[in-house]
C-alpha positions in Angstrom: 0.0 0.0 0.0 1.4 3.4 -1.0 2.2 6.0 1.7 -0.7 8.2 0.7 -3.2 5.4 0.6 -2.0 4.1 4.0 -2.3 7.6 5.5 -5.8 8.0 4.1 -6.7 4.7 5.7 -5.3 5.7 9.0 -7.2 9.0 8.8 -10.5 7.1 8.9 -9.9 6.5 12.6 -10.0 10.3 13.3 -13.1 11.8 15.0 -13.8 14.9 13.0 -12.0 16.8 10.1 -9.1 18.1 12.3 -8.4 14.7 13.8 -8.5 13.0 10.4 -6.1 15.6 9.0 -3.7 15.2 11.9 -3.7 11.4 11.4 -3.2 11.7 7.7 -0.2 14.1 8.1 1.6 12.2 10.9 1.1 9.0 9.0 3.0 10.5 6.0 6.0 11.3 8.2 7.3 7.7 8.5 9.5 7.4 11.6 9.0 10.1 14.2 9.1 10.7 17.9 7.7 13.4 20.1 9.6 15.1 22.9 8.8 13.2 26.1 6.9 16.1 27.7 5.0 16.9 24.5 3.0 13.8 23.4 0.7 13.9 20.4 -3.0 13.9 21.4 -5.3 12.0 19.0 -9.0 12.1 18.9 -10.3 8.8 17.6 -13.6 7.2 16.9 -14.4 3.5 16.8 -17.4 1.3 17.6 -19.5 4.5 17.8 -17.4 5.9 20.6 -15.1 8.9 20.6 -12.0 8.9 22.8 -8.6 10.6 23.1 -5.2 9.0 23.3 -1.7 10.3 23.9 1.2 8.8 21.9 4.9 9.4 21.8 6.1 7.9 18.5 5.1 6.3 15.2 5.1 2.8 16.5 2.3 3.7 19.0 0.3 5.1 16.1 0.9 1.9 14.2 -0.4 -0.1 17.1 -3.8 1.7 16.7 -3.7 0.8 13.0 -3.0 -2.8 13.7 -5.7 -3.1 16.3 -8.5 -1.0 15.0 -8.1 -1.2 11.2 -6.4 -4.6 10.7 -8.2 -6.0 13.8 -5.2 -8.1 14.8 -6.9 -9.3 17.9 -10.3 -10.1 16.5 -11.5 -13.6 17.5 -14.4 -15.7 16.4 -18.0 -14.5 16.8 -18.7 -17.5 19.1 -16.4 -16.1 21.7 -17.9 -13.6 24.2 -15.1 -13.2 26.7 -15.9 -12.4 30.3 -12.2 -12.1 31.4 -9.4 -10.8 29.2 -5.7 -10.6 30.2 -3.6 -8.4 27.9 0.2 -9.0 28.2 2.1 -6.2 26.5 -0.6 -3.4 26.6 1.7 -0.6 25.3 -0.3 2.6 25.3 -3.6 0.9 25.4 -4.8 0.3 21.9 -5.7 -3.3 22.5 -7.3 -2.7 25.8 -9.5 0.1 24.4 -10.4 -2.2 21.5 -11.4 -5.0 23.9 -13.4 -2.6 26.1 -15.4 -1.3 23.1 -15.9 -4.7 21.6 -16.7 -6.5 24.8 -18.2 -3.8 27.1 -19.0 -6.2 30.0 -15.7 -8.1 30.2 -13.2 -7.8 33.0 -9.9 -6.4 31.5 -6.5 -6.7 33.0 -3.6 -5.0 31.2 0.1 -5.6 31.8 2.9 -3.3 30.6 6.5 -3.5 31.7 7.9 -0.2 30.4 7.5 2.5 33.1 7.3 5.4 30.7 4.8 3.7 28.3 2.8 2.7 31.4 2.1 6.3 32.2 0.6 6.8 28.8 -1.4 3.6 29.2 -2.9 4.7 32.5 -4.0 8.0 31.0 -5.4 6.5 27.9 -7.5 3.8 29.6 -8.7 6.1 32.4 -11.6 7.3 30.3 -13.1 3.8 30.2 -14.6 1.8 33.1 -13.5 -1.6 34.2 -9.9 -1.7 33.0 -7.2 -2.7 35.5 -3.5 -2.1 34.6 -0.3 -3.2 36.3 3.3 -2.0 35.7 5.2 -5.3 35.7 7.1 -7.5 33.2 5.8 -11.1 32.9 8.7 -13.5 32.9 9.7 -17.0 33.9 9.9 -16.0 37.6 9.6 -13.0 39.8 12.3 -10.5 40.8 14.0 -7.5 39.2 15.0 -7.6 35.6 16.6 -5.2 33.1 14.1 -3.9 30.6 15.5 -2.8 27.2 14.3 0.5 25.7 14.7 1.5 22.0 14.5 5.2 21.3 11.7 6.1 18.9 10.4 2.5 18.7 8.6 1.9 21.9 6.8 -1.3 20.8 10.2 -3.0 20.4 11.0 -2.5 24.1 11.5 -5.8 25.8 13.2 -8.1 28.3 14.8 -9.8 25.2 17.4 -8.1 22.9 15.5 -9.0 19.7 16.4 -5.8 17.8 20.1 -5.4 18.6 21.7 -3.2 21.3 19.2 -1.1 23.2 19.6 2.7 23.8 19.0 2.2 27.5 18.0 -0.4 30.0 16.0 0.2 33.2 15.2 -2.1 36.1 11.6 -3.3 36.3 9.6 -5.6 38.5 9.0 -9.0 37.0 6.4 -11.7 38.0 5.5 -15.0 36.6 2.2 -15.5 34.7 1.2 -17.9 37.4 1.7 -15.2 40.1 -0.3 -12.8 38.0 -3.2 -15.3 37.8 -2.9 -15.8 41.6 -2.7 -12.1 42.4 -5.8 -11.4 40.5 -7.6 -14.6 41.6 -8.2 -15.7 38.0 -9.9 -19.0 37.9 -10.9 -18.8 34.2 -9.6 -16.5 31.4 -11.5 -16.5 28.2 -8.9 -14.6 26.2 -5.2 -14.2 26.8 -3.5 -11.7 24.5 0.3 -11.9 24.3 2.6 -9.4 22.6 5.7 -9.3 24.8 8.5 -9.1 22.2 10.2 -12.5 22.7 9.5 -12.9 26.4 6.8 -15.4 25.5 9.7 -18.0 25.4 10.2 -17.3 29.1 6.5 -17.5 29.9 4.6 -20.1 28.0 6.8 -23.2 28.7 6.7 -22.6 32.5 3.0 -21.5 32.9 1.2 -24.1 35.0 -2.3 -22.7 34.8 -2.8 -23.0 31.0 -5.9 -25.2 31.6 -7.6 -22.0 32.9 -7.3 -20.3 29.5 -9.8 -20.7 26.7 -8.2 -18.7 23.9 -4.7 -17.2 23.3 -4.0 -14.7 20.6 -0.8 -12.9 19.9 2.8 -13.1 18.5 5.7 -15.5 18.8 9.1 -14.2 17.8 12.0 -16.2 16.4 14.7 -16.3 19.1 18.2 -17.2 17.8 17.6 -20.3 15.7 14.3 -21.2 17.5 11.4 -21.0 15.1 8.0 -19.9 16.4 6.6 -23.4 15.7 8.8 -24.7 18.5 7.0 -22.7 21.1 3.5 -23.5 19.7 4.2 -27.1 20.8 3.4 -26.0 24.3 -0.2 -25.5 23.2 -1.0 -29.1 22.3 -4.4 -28.9 24.0 -5.4 -26.1 21.7 -6.4 -25.8 18.1 -3.7 -23.5 16.8 -3.8 -21.4 13.6 -0.9 -19.3 12.4 -2.8 -16.4 10.7 0.3 -14.6 9.5 4.1 -14.9 9.6 6.6 -12.3 8.5 9.9 -10.8 9.7 10.5 -13.7 12.0 7.2 -13.1 13.9 4.2 -15.5 13.8 0.7 -14.2 14.6 -1.4 -17.0 16.0 -4.7 -17.8 17.5 -5.0 -20.9 19.8 -8.5 -22.0 20.9 -9.2 -24.8 23.3 -11.5 -27.5 21.8 
């Protein structure tokens, strides 16, 4: 898709002429980043609801495109989730999508990056019933170094997938089992996972997989390990790889 066509498509998310124009213009810029104390405010509209969001760079804008226009996290019509856990919430695009699509579901969002988490808190505060926590999900609890990439916040991770990071910061980490225990989760209808390689530290060691009905998200190639190797952990699920590109597999796993 050409740059202009992609920008026109992105503009359809804007609420009003001014918002559409802003989205069109920033989409044409390619890679960009705002000063930390001057985020870009967007007025968006989806599912007949208007809302505002603050973003800091082009990858956060792309997250809204992936979620609302491409519907990366759309699941089957027969699924009406009551509890959704969102690992890797970024600035909240996926949580807002889930809230608008499933207005009665309990939503729990997890974001490791302390800077991105502040944007997440602000962006989801305009919606009821969204719980967010600033931790990294890993194999076990403790303090871990979180890698931050300047100008590409959706690449930030516990795992150095994209080469040397600009900076690393200490973050609190917990296991997925501890997260389930802390929130007293006995059944999760939808587990969304986009944690930039940390899924290799999480899925093989998660002992409460039987409580999860559907998983949707990404698996990244780590060293020579193909995404298909990690999907073997989901033998009790019906797994579909819906797209695979740039060493990332997008998948949906549903329990029969």
